[in-house]
C-alpha positions in Angstrom: -38.8 -61.6 -43.7 -36.9 -59.5 -46.2 -34.5 -57.2 -44.3 -34.3 -53.4 -44.8 -30.7 -53.6 -46.0 -31.7 -56.2 -48.7 -34.5 -53.8 -49.8 -32.0 -50.9 -49.9 -29.6 -52.8 -52.0 -32.3 -54.0 -54.3 -33.8 -50.5 -54.7 -30.4 -49.1 -55.6 -29.9 -51.7 -58.4 -33.3 -50.9 -59.8 -32.8 -47.1 -59.6 -29.4 -47.5 -61.4 -30.4 -49.9 -64.1 -34.1 -49.5 -64.7 -35.1 -45.9 -64.5 -38.5 -46.3 -66.3 -39.6 -49.3 -64.2 -38.3 -47.6 -61.1 -40.6 -44.7 -61.7 -43.6 -47.0 -62.0 -42.5 -49.0 -59.0 -42.5 -45.9 -56.8 -46.2 -45.5 -57.1 -46.9 -49.1 -56.0 -48.3 -49.5 -52.4 -45.5 -50.2 -49.9 -46.7 -53.8 -49.4 -45.7 -54.5 -53.0 -43.1 -51.8 -53.7 -40.3 -53.4 -51.6 -40.9 -56.8 -53.0 -40.7 -55.4 -56.5 -37.3 -53.9 -55.8 -36.1 -57.4 -54.8 -37.7 -59.0 -57.8 -36.1 -56.6 -60.2 -32.7 -56.8 -58.6 -32.8 -60.6 -58.9 -33.5 -60.2 -62.6 -30.6 -57.9 -63.0 -28.2 -60.1 -61.1 -28.9 -62.9 -63.6 -28.9 -60.5 -66.6 -25.5 -59.2 -65.6 -24.1 -62.8 -65.6 -25.1 -63.1 -69.3 -23.8 -59.7 -70.3 -20.4 -60.4 -68.8 -19.2 -61.7 -72.1 -15.8 -60.0 -71.8 -15.1 -61.2 -68.3 -16.5 -64.7 -68.1 -16.4 -67.6 -70.6 -19.7 -69.3 -71.6 -19.0 -72.3 -69.3 -18.6 -70.0 -66.3 -21.7 -68.1 -67.2 -23.7 -71.3 -67.3 -22.2 -72.5 -64.0 -23.2 -69.2 -62.3 -26.7 -69.2 -63.7 -27.3 -72.8 -62.6 -26.0 -71.7 -59.2 -28.5 -68.8 -59.2 -31.3 -71.1 -60.0 -30.5 -73.3 -57.0 -30.2 -70.4 -54.7 -33.4 -68.7 -56.0 -35.3 -71.9 -55.4 -33.8 -72.3 -51.9 -32.0 -75.5 -52.8 -28.7 -74.1 -51.4 -27.6 -71.1 -49.4 -27.4 -67.9 -51.3 -24.1 -66.0 -51.6 -25.7 -62.6 -52.3 -28.2 -60.6 -50.2 -30.4 -60.1 -53.3 -30.6 -63.8 -53.8 -31.4 -64.5 -50.2 -34.1 -61.9 -50.3 -35.6 -63.3 -53.5 -35.6 -66.9 -52.1 -37.6 -65.7 -49.1 -39.9 -63.7 -51.4 -40.6 -66.6 -53.6 -41.5 -68.8 -50.6 -43.7 -66.1 -49.0 -45.7 -65.4 -52.1 -45.7 -69.0 -53.5 -44.0 -68.0 -56.8 -44.0 -71.1 -59.0 -40.6 -72.7 -59.4 -41.6 -73.1 -63.1 -41.4 -69.3 -63.6 -38.0 -69.2 -62.0 -36.9 -72.1 -64.2 -38.2 -70.5 -67.4 -36.5 -67.2 -66.6 -33.1 -68.8 -65.9 -33.5 -70.9 -69.0 -34.0 -67.7 -71.1 -30.9 -66.3 -69.6 -29.0 -69.5 -70.5 -30.2 -69.3 -74.1 -28.8 -65.7 -74.3 -25.3 -67.2 -73.9 -25.5 -69.1 -77.2 -28.4 -67.5 -79.2 -28.0 -64.1 -80.8 -30.6 -64.5 -83.7 -34.2 -65.5 -83.8 -35.6 -67.0 -87.1 -39.3 -66.5 -86.4 -41.4 -64.5 -84.0 -42.5 -67.7 -82.4 -38.9 -68.4 -81.4 -38.6 -64.9 -80.0 -41.8 -65.2 -78.2 -40.6 -68.4 -76.5 -37.6 -66.6 -75.3 -39.6 -63.7 -74.0 -41.9 -66.1 -72.1 -38.9 -66.6 -69.8 -37.2 -63.2 -70.0 -40.3 -61.0 -69.7 -43.6 -62.8 -69.4 -42.5 -64.8 -66.4 -41.6 -61.4 -64.8 -45.3 -60.3 -65.2 -46.5 -63.5 -63.7 -44.2 -63.2 -60.7 -45.5 -59.6 -60.2 -49.0 -60.9 -60.2 -48.1 -63.3 -57.4 -46.5 -60.7 -55.2 -49.5 -58.3 -55.7 -51.6 -61.1 -54.2 -54.1 -61.0 -57.0 -57.5 -62.6 -56.1 -58.4 -62.9 -59.8 -55.0 -64.3 -60.8 -56.5 -66.8 -63.2 -58.0 -64.0 -65.3 -55.0 -61.7 -64.8 -52.2 -64.0 -65.8 -52.7 -64.2 -69.6 -52.8 -60.4 -69.7 -49.8 -60.1 -67.5 -47.9 -62.4 -70.0 -48.9 -60.2 -72.9 -47.9 -57.0 -71.1 -44.6 -58.5 -70.2 -43.9 -59.4 -73.8 -45.0 -55.9 -74.9 -42.5 -54.2 -72.6 -39.7 -56.5 -73.8 -40.5 -56.1 -77.5 -40.6 -52.3 -77.1 -37.1 -52.5 -75.5 -35.8 -54.7 -78.4 -37.2 -52.2 -80.9 -35.6 -49.3 -79.1 -32.3 -51.0 -78.5 -31.5 -52.4 -82.0 -28.3 -50.4 -82.3 -27.2 -51.0 -78.7 -27.8 -54.7 -78.8 -25.6 -55.0 -81.9 -22.8 -52.8 -80.5 -22.7 -54.2 -77.0 -23.8 -57.8 -77.5 -23.7 -58.7 -81.2 -27.4 -59.6 -81.0 -30.3 -59.0 -83.3 -33.7 -59.6 -81.7 -35.8 -58.6 -84.7 -37.1 -61.8 -86.2 -35.2 -62.8 -89.3 -38.4 -63.7 -91.2 -39.6 -60.1 -90.7 -36.3 -58.7 -92.0 -36.4 -61.0 -95.0 -40.0 -60.1 -95.8 -39.0 -56.4 -96.1 -35.7 -57.0 -97.9 -33.4 -56.2 -94.9 -30.1 -58.0 -94.6 -28.2 -58.8 -91.5 -25.2 -56.9 -92.9 -27.3 -53.9 -93.3 -28.2 -53.9 -89.6 -24.6 -54.7 -88.5 -23.4 -51.7 -90.6 -26.3 -49.5 -89.3 -27.6 -48.8 -92.8 -31.1 -47.3 -92.5 -33.5 -47.3 -95.4 -37.2 -47.6 -96.1 -37.0 -51.4 -95.9 -35.8 -51.4 -92.4 -38.4 -48.7 -91.6 -41.1 -51.1 -92.9 -39.8 -54.0 -90.8 -39.8 -51.8 -87.7 -43.3 -50.6 -88.3 -44.6 -54.2 -88.5 -42.9 -55.1 -85.2 -44.3 -51.9 -83.6 -47.7 -52.9 -84.6 -47.2 -56.3 -83.1 -46.0 -54.8 -79.8 -49.0 -52.5 -79.7 -51.4 -55.4 -80.1 -49.7 -56.9 -77.0 -50.2 -53.6 -75.1 -53.9 -53.6 -75.9 -54.3 -57.2 -74.8 -52.1 -56.6 -71.7 -53.9 -53.5 -70.5 -57.2 -55.3 -70.7 -56.1 -57.4 -67.7 -55.2 -54.5 -65.3 -58.8 -54.5 -64.1 -58.2 -58.0 -62.5 -55.3 -56.7 -60.4 -55.7 -55.4 -56.8 -57.1 -51.8 -56.9 -54.0 -50.4 -55.1 -51.7 -51.8 -57.8 -53.6 -50.9 -61.0 -52.3 -47.3 -61.4 -48.7 -48.4 -61.2 -49.0 -51.1 -63.8 -51.0 -48.8 -66.1 -48.3 -46.1 -65.7 -45.6 -48.7 -66.6 -47.6 -49.6 -69.8 -47.9 -45.9 -70.7 -44.2 -45.2 -70.2 -42.9 -48.3 -72.0 -45.3 -47.8 -74.9 -44.1 -44.2 -75.2 -40.8 -45.5 -76.6 -42.8 -46.0 -79.8 -43.4 -42.2 -79.9 -39.7 -41.7 -79.8 -39.0 -44.3 -82.4 -41.7 -42.9 -84.8 -40.4 -39.4 -84.2 -37.1 -40.6 -85.8 -39.0 -42.4 -88.7 -38.0 -45.7 -87.1 -34.3 -45.0 -87.5 -32.9 -46.8 -84.4 -29.7 -47.7 -86.2 -28.2 -44.2 -86.0 -29.0 -43.7 -82.3 -30.9 -45.3 -79.5 -34.1 -43.3 -78.5 -34.8 -42.6 -74.9 -37.4 -40.9 -72.8 -36.3 -37.7 -71.0 -37.0 -37.3 -67.3 -39.4 -34.4 -68.2 -41.3 -36.6 -70.7 -41.7 -39.3 -68.0 -42.9 -36.9 -65.4 -45.3 -35.4 -67.9 -46.8 -38.8 -68.6 -46.9 -39.6 -64.9 -48.9 -36.4 -64.3 -51.2 -36.9 -67.3 -51.9 -40.5 -66.4 -52.6 -39.5 -62.8 -55.0 -36.8 -63.9 -57.1 -39.1 -66.1 -56.9 -41.9 -63.4 -58.4 -39.4 -60.9 -61.2 -38.7 -63.4 -62.0 -42.3 -64.5 -60.6 -45.4 -62.9 -60.9 -47.5 -66.0 -57.4 -48.8 -67.0 -58.4 -49.3 -70.7 -60.1 -45.9 -71.0 -57.2 -44.1 -69.4 -54.6 -46.0 -71.5 -56.5 -45.0 -74.7 -56.5 -41.4 -73.7 -52.9 -41.1 -72.5 -50.8 -43.6 -74.4 -49.5 -43.4 -78.0 -50.9 -46.9 -78.7 -53.5 -46.7 -81.5 -56.8 -48.6 -81.3 -58.5 -49.9 -84.5 -61.8 -48.1 -83.8 -60.1 -44.7 -83.4 -60.0 -42.0 -85.9 -56.6 -40.2 -86.4 -58.5 -36.9 -86.0 -59.3 -37.8 -82.3 -55.6 -38.5 -81.5 -52.5 -36.5 -81.1 -48.9 -37.7 -80.4 -49.5 -37.7 -76.6 -53.3 -38.1 -76.4 -53.9 -34.7 -74.9 -57.4 -34.1 -73.9 -60.4 -36.3 -73.4 -61.7 -38.5 -76.3 -65.0 -37.7 -78.0 -68.1 -38.3 -76.0 -66.6 -37.4 -72.7 -66.9 -34.0 -71.1 -65.3 -32.7 -68.0 -66.5 -29.6 -66.2 -63.8 -26.9 -66.1 -64.3 -26.6 -62.3 -63.8 -30.3 -61.7 -60.8 -30.2 -64.1 -59.1 -27.3 -62.2 -59.8 -29.0 -58.8 -58.4 -32.3 -60.0 -55.5 -30.7 -61.7 -54.6 -28.9 -58.6 -54.6 -32.1 -56.6 -52.5 -33.9 -59.2 -50.1 -31.0 -59.3 -49.6 -31.1 -55.5 -49.2 -34.8 -55.5 -46.6 -34.6 -58.3 -44.6 -32.0 -56.3 -44.7 -34.3 -53.3 -43.8 -37.3 -55.4 -40.7 -35.7 -57.0 -39.4 -34.7 -53.6 -39.8 -38.1 -52.0 -37.6 -41.2 -52.6 
């Protein structure tokens, strides 16, 4: 059984390094929330090995990652409380060893790979670095309809990762010398590697970003379709995570896709606004796709621009909500939000 001290350490790692994911984790039921802290902390421990380029040579990074693999799979005693907790978690929830392997393999590839020729190559990387995370989350949620949920969990994990890559183009170059945008997309729009390395924004780079934003948004639409297959007490948290991560696209488009000059970020007030808004619509209609369409910035092909705004404020056409019911629900959500922001 995972100990309280292990949970506390894992929670602190998540709070410090994954603020957006931490917010969504806090609305998970306790039976899943503590395990999610451990899961995220394990990912960060491995990620920090890869990012330690200035303090550890590649051979040492590979050695440590292989050590993490063995400890995570319970093949040797762990030397870190987070790894001990993860190994117990994996066994308790029957997380496939293949997902641990593909995740560690992705971290190993980060040591040597800093460019991706095609989207298919990037997708193969994301299967380990992100999609495997979604599949592990499905396991710890104890999802009865796992077979239906897993393809969508894979898509949603890739969507989160791709949004991060699109947001962090400048940061990845500055801190790691990496370019995650597919080289074929850049060439298609006449963008050179030197242009990115020198942070030279123009309409060609803007066009490349727009293409990849659309690709990510298709993944969000596919991923959110599968939230219905998750346990009911976990659906809102996953929906909220999708709304929050997708909202980076709003920040990117607000800057005309110029992520070379600065790295966009969501303010705390924006996150809390989206939390309250998602909670309000969830109280009115517990349909993940319907709520995502109303709250998120992800466009749907059958939607007219006249029915949308930048934050999807207000119900979509064809749905009416009585003012009395709205005020009653809004009051409940407001009280819940005040309670939520005071708790930790």
